[in-house]
VEXDREN-2710 file (C-alpha; in Angstrom, 1 decimal):
% VEXDREN-2710
k/r/px/py/pz
1/MET/-22.0/-3.2/-79.8
2/THR/-18.3/-4.0/-79.3
3/LEU/-18.5/-2.6/-75.8
4/ILE/-21.6/-4.6/-75.1
5/ILE/-20.0/-7.9/-76.3
6/VAL/-16.8/-7.2/-74.3
7/ILE/-18.9/-6.4/-71.1
8/MET/-20.7/-9.7/-71.7
9/LEU/-17.4/-11.5/-71.9
10/LEU/-16.0/-9.9/-68.7
11/PHE/-19.2/-10.5/-66.8
12/SER/-19.1/-14.2/-68.0
13/PHE/-15.6/-14.5/-66.7
14/LEU/-16.7/-13.1/-63.4
15/LEU/-19.6/-15.5/-63.1
16/ILE/-17.4/-18.5/-64.1
17/ALA/-14.8/-17.4/-61.4
18/THR/-17.5/-17.2/-58.7
19/GLY/-19.5/-20.2/-59.8
20/HIS/-18.6/-22.1/-56.6
21/LEU/-20.1/-19.2/-54.6
22/THR/-23.2/-18.4/-56.7
23/GLY/-24.1/-21.9/-57.7
24/VAL/-24.4/-21.0/-61.4
25/ASN/-22.9/-23.7/-63.6
26/LYS/-19.9/-22.8/-65.8
27/ALA/-21.4/-24.6/-68.8
28/ALA/-24.6/-22.5/-68.5
29/ILE/-22.6/-19.3/-68.4
30/ALA/-20.4/-20.3/-71.4
31/MET/-23.4/-21.3/-73.5
32/PHE/-25.1/-18.0/-72.7
33/LEU/-22.0/-16.1/-73.9
34/GLY/-21.7/-18.2/-77.0
35/THR/-25.4/-17.8/-78.0
36/ILE/-26.3/-14.3/-77.0
37/GLY/-23.0/-13.0/-78.2
38/TRP/-23.7/-14.1/-81.7
39/VAL/-27.2/-12.8/-81.6
40/VAL/-25.9/-9.4/-80.7
41/TYR/-23.2/-9.7/-83.3
42/ILE/-25.5/-10.6/-86.2
43/CYS/-28.1/-8.0/-85.4
44/TRP/-25.6/-5.2/-85.7
45/GLY/-23.1/-7.0/-87.9
46/SER/-22.6/-4.5/-90.8
47/ASP/-19.9/-2.5/-89.0
48/PHE/-18.1/-5.6/-87.9
49/VAL/-18.2/-7.2/-91.4
50/MET/-17.0/-4.0/-93.1
51/SER/-14.1/-3.6/-90.7
52/GLN/-13.0/-7.2/-90.3
53/HIS/-13.8/-8.8/-93.7
54/PRO/-13.9/-5.9/-96.3
55/VAL/-12.5/-7.9/-99.2
56/LEU/-14.4/-11.1/-98.7
57/PHE/-17.7/-9.2/-98.2
58/ALA/-17.0/-7.1/-101.3
59/GLN/-16.7/-10.3/-103.3
60/TYR/-19.9/-11.7/-101.8
61/LEU/-21.8/-8.5/-102.8
62/THR/-20.9/-9.1/-106.5
63/ASP/-23.5/-11.9/-106.5
64/HIS/-25.9/-10.6/-103.8
65/ALA/-27.8/-7.4/-103.1
66/ASN/-26.3/-5.1/-100.4
67/ASN/-29.1/-5.2/-97.8
68/GLU/-29.6/-6.3/-94.2
69/GLN/-30.5/-9.9/-95.1
70/ALA/-27.4/-10.3/-97.3
71/ILE/-25.2/-9.2/-94.3
72/LYS/-26.8/-11.8/-92.1
73/ASN/-26.5/-14.5/-94.7
74/PHE/-22.8/-13.6/-95.1
75/ILE/-22.1/-13.7/-91.4
76/TYR/-23.9/-17.1/-91.1
77/SER/-22.2/-18.7/-94.1
78/ASN/-18.7/-17.2/-94.0
79/ILE/-18.1/-16.4/-90.3
80/PHE/-20.4/-18.2/-87.9
81/LEU/-20.3/-21.7/-89.4
82/ASN/-16.5/-21.5/-89.4
83/TYR/-16.5/-21.2/-85.6
84/VAL/-19.2/-23.8/-85.3
85/GLY/-17.1/-26.3/-87.3
86/LYS/-14.0/-25.7/-85.1
87/ALA/-16.0/-26.1/-81.9
88/ALA/-17.9/-29.1/-83.2
89/SER/-14.6/-30.9/-84.1
90/VAL/-13.4/-30.6/-80.5
91/VAL/-16.8/-31.6/-79.1
92/MET/-17.1/-34.6/-81.4
93/TYR/-13.7/-35.8/-80.3
94/LEU/-14.7/-35.4/-76.6
95/LEU/-17.9/-37.3/-77.2
96/ALA/-16.1/-40.2/-78.8
97/THR/-13.5/-40.5/-76.0
98/MET/-16.2/-40.2/-73.4
99/SER/-18.2/-42.9/-75.1
100/ILE/-15.1/-45.1/-75.2
101/ILE/-14.5/-44.7/-71.5
102/GLU/-18.1/-45.6/-70.7
103/ILE/-18.0/-48.8/-72.8
104/LEU/-14.8/-49.8/-71.1
105/ASN/-16.1/-49.0/-67.7
106/ASN/-19.4/-50.8/-68.2
107/ASN/-17.5/-53.9/-69.2
108/GLY/-15.3/-53.8/-66.1
109/CYS/-12.1/-52.9/-68.0
110/PHE/-11.0/-50.5/-65.2
111/ASP/-11.4/-53.2/-62.5
112/PHE/-7.8/-54.0/-63.0
113/ILE/-6.9/-50.6/-61.4
114/SER/-8.7/-51.6/-58.2
115/GLU/-6.8/-54.8/-58.1
116/TRP/-3.5/-53.1/-58.9
117/ILE/-3.8/-50.6/-56.0
118/ARG/-4.8/-53.1/-53.4
119/THR/-2.6/-52.0/-50.5
120/ARG/-2.9/-50.2/-47.1
121/ASN/0.5/-48.5/-47.5
122/SER/-0.3/-44.8/-48.1
123/LYS/2.6/-44.0/-50.4
124/ARG/2.2/-47.1/-52.5
125/LEU/-1.5/-46.5/-53.0
126/LEU/-1.0/-42.8/-53.6
127/TRP/1.6/-43.3/-56.3
128/THR/-0.2/-46.2/-57.9
129/ILE/-3.5/-44.4/-58.3
130/THR/-2.0/-41.2/-59.5
131/LEU/0.2/-43.0/-62.0
132/ALA/-2.9/-44.7/-63.4
133/ALA/-4.6/-41.3/-63.6
134/PHE/-1.6/-39.8/-65.3
135/VAL/-1.3/-42.5/-67.9
136/LEU/-5.0/-42.9/-68.7
137/SER/-5.6/-39.1/-69.0
138/ALA/-2.8/-38.8/-71.5
139/ASN/-4.8/-41.0/-73.8
140/LEU/-8.4/-40.5/-72.7
141/ASP/-10.5/-37.4/-71.7
142/THR/-9.1/-35.8/-68.6
143/LEU/-12.4/-35.2/-66.9
144/THR/-14.0/-38.6/-67.3
145/THR/-10.7/-40.3/-66.4
146/THR/-10.6/-38.2/-63.2
147/ILE/-14.2/-39.2/-62.3
148/VAL/-13.4/-42.9/-62.8
149/MET/-10.3/-42.7/-60.6
150/LEU/-12.2/-40.6/-58.0
151/VAL/-15.0/-43.2/-57.8
152/ILE/-12.4/-46.0/-57.3
153/MET/-10.6/-43.9/-54.6
154/HIS/-13.8/-43.0/-52.9
155/SER/-14.9/-46.6/-52.6
156/ILE/-11.8/-47.8/-50.8
157/ILE/-10.6/-45.0/-48.5
158/LYS/-12.9/-44.5/-45.5
159/SER/-11.3/-41.3/-44.0
160/ARG/-12.7/-38.2/-45.5
161/ARG/-9.5/-36.2/-44.9
162/GLN/-7.4/-38.9/-46.6
163/ARG/-9.8/-38.9/-49.5
164/MET/-9.5/-35.2/-49.9
165/LEU/-5.7/-35.4/-50.1
166/VAL/-5.6/-38.4/-52.4
167/GLY/-8.4/-37.0/-54.5
168/SER/-6.5/-33.7/-55.0
169/ALA/-3.4/-35.7/-56.0
170/VAL/-5.6/-37.7/-58.5
171/VAL/-7.0/-34.5/-60.1
172/LEU/-3.4/-33.0/-60.4
173/ALA/-2.1/-36.2/-61.9
174/ALA/-4.9/-36.5/-64.4
175/THR/-4.5/-32.8/-65.4
176/CYS/-0.7/-33.2/-65.8
177/GLY/-1.2/-36.4/-67.8
178/GLY/-3.6/-34.8/-70.2
179/SER/-1.5/-31.7/-70.7
180/PHE/1.4/-33.3/-72.5
181/THR/-0.5/-35.0/-75.4
182/VAL/-2.7/-33.5/-78.1
183/ILE/-5.6/-35.9/-77.3
184/GLY/-5.6/-35.7/-73.5
185/ASP/-6.9/-32.2/-72.9
186/PRO/-9.3/-29.9/-74.9
187/THR/-6.5/-27.2/-75.0
188/GLY/-4.1/-29.4/-76.8
189/LEU/-6.8/-30.6/-79.1
190/ILE/-7.8/-27.1/-80.0
191/LEU/-4.1/-26.2/-80.7
192/TRP/-3.7/-29.3/-82.8
193/ASN/-6.8/-28.6/-84.8
194/ASN/-5.7/-25.0/-85.4
195/GLY/-2.4/-26.3/-86.8
196/ALA/-0.4/-24.5/-84.0
197/ILE/1.3/-27.7/-82.8
198/THR/2.2/-31.1/-84.1
199/ALA/1.7/-34.2/-81.9
200/THR/5.3/-35.4/-81.6
201/ASP/6.9/-32.1/-81.0
202/PHE/4.3/-31.0/-78.5
203/SER/4.6/-34.2/-76.4
204/SER/8.4/-34.2/-76.5
205/PHE/8.6/-30.8/-75.0
206/MET/5.7/-31.1/-72.5
207/VAL/6.3/-34.5/-71.0
208/ALA/9.1/-33.5/-68.6
209/PRO/7.4/-30.4/-67.2
210/ALA/4.2/-32.3/-66.8
211/ILE/5.9/-35.1/-64.9
212/ILE/7.7/-32.6/-62.6
213/ALA/4.4/-30.7/-62.0
214/TRP/2.8/-34.0/-61.0
215/VAL/5.6/-35.7/-59.0
216/VAL/6.8/-32.8/-56.9
217/PRO/3.4/-31.9/-55.3
218/THR/2.6/-35.6/-54.9
219/LEU/5.8/-36.1/-52.9
220/LEU/4.7/-33.3/-50.6
221/ILE/1.1/-34.6/-50.3
222/ALA/2.5/-38.1/-49.4
223/ARG/4.2/-36.5/-46.3
224/GLN/0.7/-35.4/-45.0
225/LEU/-0.7/-39.0/-45.2
226/PRO/-0.2/-41.5/-42.4
227/SER/1.9/-44.6/-43.1
228/ARG/-1.2/-46.8/-43.2
229/LEU/-4.5/-45.6/-44.8
230/ASP/-7.9/-46.3/-43.4
231/ILE/-9.0/-48.8/-46.1
232/GLU/-12.1/-50.8/-46.7
233/TRP/-11.8/-53.2/-49.6
234/VAL/-15.1/-53.8/-51.3
235/VAL/-15.9/-57.0/-53.2
236/ALA/-15.5/-56.5/-57.0
237/PRO/-18.9/-55.9/-58.6
238/TYR/-20.7/-59.0/-60.0
239/ARG/-20.8/-58.6/-63.7
240/GLY/-22.6/-61.7/-64.8
241/ASP/-25.7/-59.8/-65.6
242/ASP/-24.3/-56.7/-67.4
243/THR/-21.3/-58.3/-69.1
244/ARG/-20.0/-61.8/-69.8
245/LEU/-16.4/-60.8/-70.5
246/ASN/-13.6/-62.7/-69.0
247/ARG/-10.3/-61.1/-68.0
248/TRP/-8.7/-61.6/-71.4
249/GLN/-11.7/-60.1/-73.2
250/ARG/-11.6/-57.1/-70.9
251/MET/-7.9/-56.6/-71.5
252/LEU/-8.5/-56.8/-75.3
253/MET/-11.2/-54.2/-75.1
254/LEU/-8.9/-51.9/-73.0
255/LEU/-6.2/-52.3/-75.6
256/VAL/-8.6/-51.6/-78.5
257/GLY/-9.9/-48.5/-76.8
258/ILE/-6.7/-46.9/-75.5
259/GLY/-4.4/-48.3/-78.2
260/GLY/-6.7/-47.1/-80.9
261/LEU/-6.5/-43.5/-79.6
262/TRP/-2.7/-43.7/-79.7
263/PHE/-3.2/-44.2/-83.5
264/VAL/-5.2/-41.0/-83.9
265/PRO/-2.2/-38.6/-84.4
266/THR/-0.9/-41.0/-87.0
267/PHE/-4.4/-41.2/-88.6
268/LEU/-4.4/-37.4/-88.9
269/SER/-0.9/-37.1/-90.4
270/ILE/-1.7/-39.8/-93.0
271/THR/-5.2/-38.8/-94.0
272/ARG/-5.2/-35.0/-93.1
273/LEU/-8.8/-35.6/-91.9
274/PRO/-9.9/-34.2/-88.5
275/ALA/-8.9/-36.0/-85.3
276/PHE/-12.5/-36.6/-84.3
277/LEU/-13.0/-38.8/-87.3
278/GLY/-10.3/-41.1/-86.2
279/ALA/-11.7/-41.2/-82.6
280/LEU/-15.2/-42.0/-84.0
281/CYS/-13.6/-44.8/-86.1
282/ILE/-12.0/-46.3/-82.9
283/LEU/-15.3/-45.9/-81.1
284/SER/-17.1/-47.9/-83.8
285/VAL/-14.6/-50.7/-83.7
286/LEU/-14.8/-50.9/-79.9
287/TRP/-18.6/-50.9/-80.2
288/VAL/-18.5/-53.8/-82.6
289/VAL/-16.2/-55.7/-80.3
290/ASN/-18.5/-55.0/-77.4
291/GLU/-21.5/-56.2/-79.3
292/ALA/-19.7/-59.4/-80.4
293/PHE/-18.4/-60.2/-76.9
294/ASN/-21.8/-59.6/-75.3
295/ARG/-24.0/-61.0/-78.1
296/LYS/-25.7/-63.5/-75.8
297/LEU/-26.4/-60.8/-73.2
298/ASN/-27.9/-58.5/-75.7
299/GLU/-30.5/-61.2/-76.6
300/SER/-31.5/-61.6/-72.9
301/ASP/-33.4/-59.4/-70.4
302/GLN/-30.6/-59.6/-67.8
303/MET/-29.3/-56.0/-67.9
304/SER/-28.4/-54.9/-64.4
305/ARG/-28.0/-51.2/-63.4
306/ARG/-24.7/-49.8/-64.4
307/ARG/-22.3/-48.6/-61.8
308/LEU/-21.6/-45.0/-62.7
309/PRO/-22.7/-44.0/-66.2
310/ARG/-25.0/-41.3/-64.7
311/SER/-22.1/-39.5/-63.1
312/ILE/-20.0/-39.8/-66.2
313/GLN/-22.7/-38.7/-68.5
314/TYR/-23.8/-35.7/-66.4
315/GLN/-20.2/-34.3/-66.0
316/SER/-19.4/-35.1/-69.6
317/ILE/-22.4/-33.3/-71.0
318/GLN/-21.4/-30.3/-68.9
319/GLN/-17.9/-30.4/-70.3
320/VAL/-19.1/-30.7/-73.9
321/LEU/-21.5/-27.7/-73.5
322/PHE/-18.8/-25.7/-71.7
323/VAL/-16.3/-26.3/-74.5
324/MET/-18.8/-25.4/-77.2
325/GLY/-20.0/-22.3/-75.4
326/THR/-16.5/-21.1/-74.6
327/MET/-15.2/-21.5/-78.2
328/LEU/-18.3/-19.8/-79.7
329/GLY/-18.1/-17.0/-77.2
330/MET/-14.4/-16.3/-77.9
331/GLY/-15.2/-16.5/-81.6
332/VAL/-17.7/-13.7/-81.4
333/VAL/-15.3/-11.6/-79.4
334/PHE/-12.5/-12.2/-81.9
335/GLU/-14.8/-11.1/-84.7
336/THR/-15.2/-7.6/-83.1
337/GLY/-11.4/-7.0/-83.5
338/VAL/-10.9/-6.4/-79.8
339/LEU/-8.6/-9.4/-79.3
340/THR/-6.2/-8.0/-82.0
341/GLU/-6.0/-4.7/-80.0
342/VAL/-5.4/-6.7/-76.8
343/ALA/-2.6/-8.7/-78.5
344/ASP/-1.0/-5.4/-79.7
345/TRP/-1.2/-4.0/-76.2
346/ILE/0.4/-7.1/-74.7
347/ASP/3.2/-6.9/-77.3
348/LYS/3.9/-3.3/-76.4
349/THR/3.6/-3.4/-72.6
350/ILE/4.6/-7.0/-71.6
351/ASN/6.4/-8.3/-74.7
352/ASN/7.4/-11.5/-72.9
353/LEU/5.6/-14.8/-73.4
354/TRP/7.0/-16.2/-70.2
355/VAL/5.4/-13.4/-68.2
356/VAL/2.2/-14.0/-70.1
357/GLY/2.4/-17.7/-69.2
358/ILE/2.7/-16.9/-65.5
359/ILE/-0.2/-14.5/-65.6
360/SER/-2.3/-17.0/-67.6
361/GLY/-1.5/-19.7/-65.0
362/PHE/-2.8/-17.6/-62.1
363/LEU/-5.8/-16.4/-64.1
364/SER/-6.6/-20.1/-64.8
365/SER/-6.8/-20.8/-61.1
366/LEU/-9.4/-18.0/-60.6
367/VAL/-11.5/-18.2/-63.7
368/ASP/-11.1/-21.6/-65.6
369/SER/-8.2/-23.2/-67.3
370/LEU/-10.1/-23.8/-70.6
371/VAL/-11.5/-20.2/-70.7
372/ILE/-8.1/-18.6/-70.3
373/ALA/-6.4/-21.1/-72.7
374/VAL/-9.0/-20.3/-75.5
375/SER/-8.6/-16.6/-74.8
376/ASP/-4.8/-16.8/-75.1
377/ILE/-5.0/-19.0/-78.3
378/SER/-7.5/-16.5/-79.8
379/LEU/-5.0/-13.6/-79.5
380/TYR/-2.6/-14.7/-82.2
381/ASP/-2.7/-16.5/-85.5
382/VAL/-0.2/-19.2/-86.4
383/TRP/2.8/-17.4/-88.0
384/ASN/5.5/-18.6/-90.4
385/ALA/8.3/-18.2/-87.9
386/GLY/9.1/-17.2/-84.4
387/ASP/7.3/-18.0/-81.1
388/TYR/3.9/-18.0/-82.8
389/ALA/4.8/-20.3/-85.6
390/GLN/3.7/-23.9/-85.7
391/ASP/5.3/-25.7/-82.7
392/GLY/6.4/-22.2/-81.4
393/ALA/7.1/-21.5/-77.8
394/TYR/4.0/-19.5/-77.2
395/TRP/1.6/-22.4/-77.7
396/LYS/3.5/-24.7/-75.4
397/VAL/3.7/-22.1/-72.7
398/VAL/0.0/-21.4/-72.9
399/ALA/-0.9/-25.1/-72.8
400/TYR/1.3/-25.8/-69.8
401/SER/0.5/-22.7/-67.8
402/THR/-3.3/-22.9/-68.2
403/ALA/-3.5/-26.6/-67.5
404/ILE/-1.3/-26.8/-64.4
405/GLY/-2.3/-23.3/-63.3
406/GLY/-5.9/-24.5/-63.1
407/CYS/-4.9/-26.8/-60.3
408/LEU/-3.7/-23.9/-58.1
409/LEU/-7.2/-23.7/-56.8
410/SER/-9.9/-26.3/-56.8
411/VAL/-12.2/-24.1/-58.8
412/GLY/-9.8/-23.7/-61.7
413/SER/-10.9/-26.7/-63.7
414/THR/-14.0/-28.9/-64.3
415/SER/-12.1/-31.8/-62.7
416/GLY/-11.4/-29.8/-59.6
417/MET/-15.1/-28.9/-59.4
418/ALA/-16.0/-32.6/-59.6
419/LEU/-13.6/-33.3/-56.7
420/MET/-15.2/-30.5/-54.7
421/SER/-18.7/-31.9/-55.3
422/MET/-17.7/-35.5/-54.5
423/GLU/-15.7/-34.8/-51.4
424/HIS/-17.4/-31.5/-50.3
425/ILE/-14.0/-29.7/-50.3
426/ARG/-14.0/-26.0/-49.6
427/VAL/-11.8/-23.5/-51.4
428/GLY/-10.2/-22.4/-48.1
429/TRP/-9.1/-26.0/-47.3
430/TYR/-7.6/-26.5/-50.7
431/LEU/-5.8/-23.1/-50.5
432/LYS/-4.3/-24.0/-47.2
433/ASN/-3.3/-27.6/-47.9
434/LEU/-2.6/-27.9/-51.7
435/THR/-2.0/-24.5/-53.4
436/LEU/1.6/-23.9/-52.3
437/LYS/2.5/-27.5/-53.2
438/VAL/1.0/-27.2/-56.6
439/LEU/2.6/-23.8/-57.1
440/PHE/6.0/-25.2/-56.3
441/GLY/5.6/-28.0/-58.9
442/PHE/4.1/-25.5/-61.4
443/LEU/7.1/-23.2/-61.2
444/LEU/9.7/-26.1/-61.4
445/GLY/7.9/-27.5/-64.4
446/PHE/7.8/-24.0/-65.9
447/ALA/11.5/-23.6/-65.4
448/VAL/12.2/-27.0/-67.1
449/LEU/10.0/-25.9/-70.1
450/TRP/12.0/-22.7/-70.3
451/LEU/15.3/-24.6/-70.4
452/GLU/14.0/-27.0/-73.0
453/ILE/12.8/-24.2/-75.3
454/TYR/15.9/-22.1/-74.6
455/PHE/18.3/-24.9/-75.5
456/PHE/16.3/-27.0/-78.0
457/GLY/13.4/-24.8/-79.2
END
């Protein structure tokens, strides 16, 4: 059964890596692994339980009969629900942040960005829109932030080639921005929930490499753009029918949404409650403010069609299912004991976390950044000291390598896949025009991270 589960894992990795060719959605593959894997595990779970949890299972048998039903009940209560809880905490946080983004978007709070980037100068527009993506994704969900910025970019740049270059820069900026905070990317959130990192230490080490990984390729992309972009400015959407907020009300809602999420790490350190609870609290406050500002609108029938909630919801649901399936799938593989053997093999043969980081970065570009990150995280527990202790070097290297490495190819992240779908970008074009630029920034940022950890870690 261990061999079957491992084969399912490897086959899932292959399907995820070739999803752009086969047309099979990554979320569907991850959910298949997460569900079928646990079905296989629980049907033949006696050997797994006896080898992985002998003491805990022996204590359980003191109050229960030793039969097949008892084994299944033990797996469900003591093993399976533990992984469901970890996955659900990440998913609930993503749902809260995605809902916050949609409330802000539906009330025109992101219209300020369109006004801010109003220029035909290619370099100014490129740096303005990528800076906005970098800052927003550090505080909100990376995927939905990317989609919002891509929609804004798509509506103003007429040339498809220019949109492809600027859109690729937006995806990179959003990925880098999300990588240096514990709330901007699922990988950082998983590490934070597992107790592997603390918010302040993680951000202080990751911010410089993330900025370099964003700035260096963007400088190179700017050289490929003409001095003046082919711009078509559209009239700002009339919002009298779907919101009655003036500019100050929209700004207040933006501050409540984003500023509230800044408080989440402090909320966790004070209460020791999960991060998703703080995010849900912020969502509830923002929801109440939204209802108060639009109370007259809510009593009328003048609700016009929203601009892009469908695109946000569709991609967001995929992201949520993908995260849930990936975490459940890696959980069942971990319970077979295979990952412990893999970790021992890595320690004996490679025994260098920086080499592991480079390999993880390249694998992320081929498979998926989240899949490789969760795989790396599952290999080791949080130790009391050393590279695998809380705030240890290993967790920072994994977070950086998998996030930025996922941008080496457009298929390495959900954000990259969204760009491919929106602008009809082919992998060959991205490989020719972006991969070397992203690789250069990736290696420079990796070197900066090495220097930080070597001198200050």
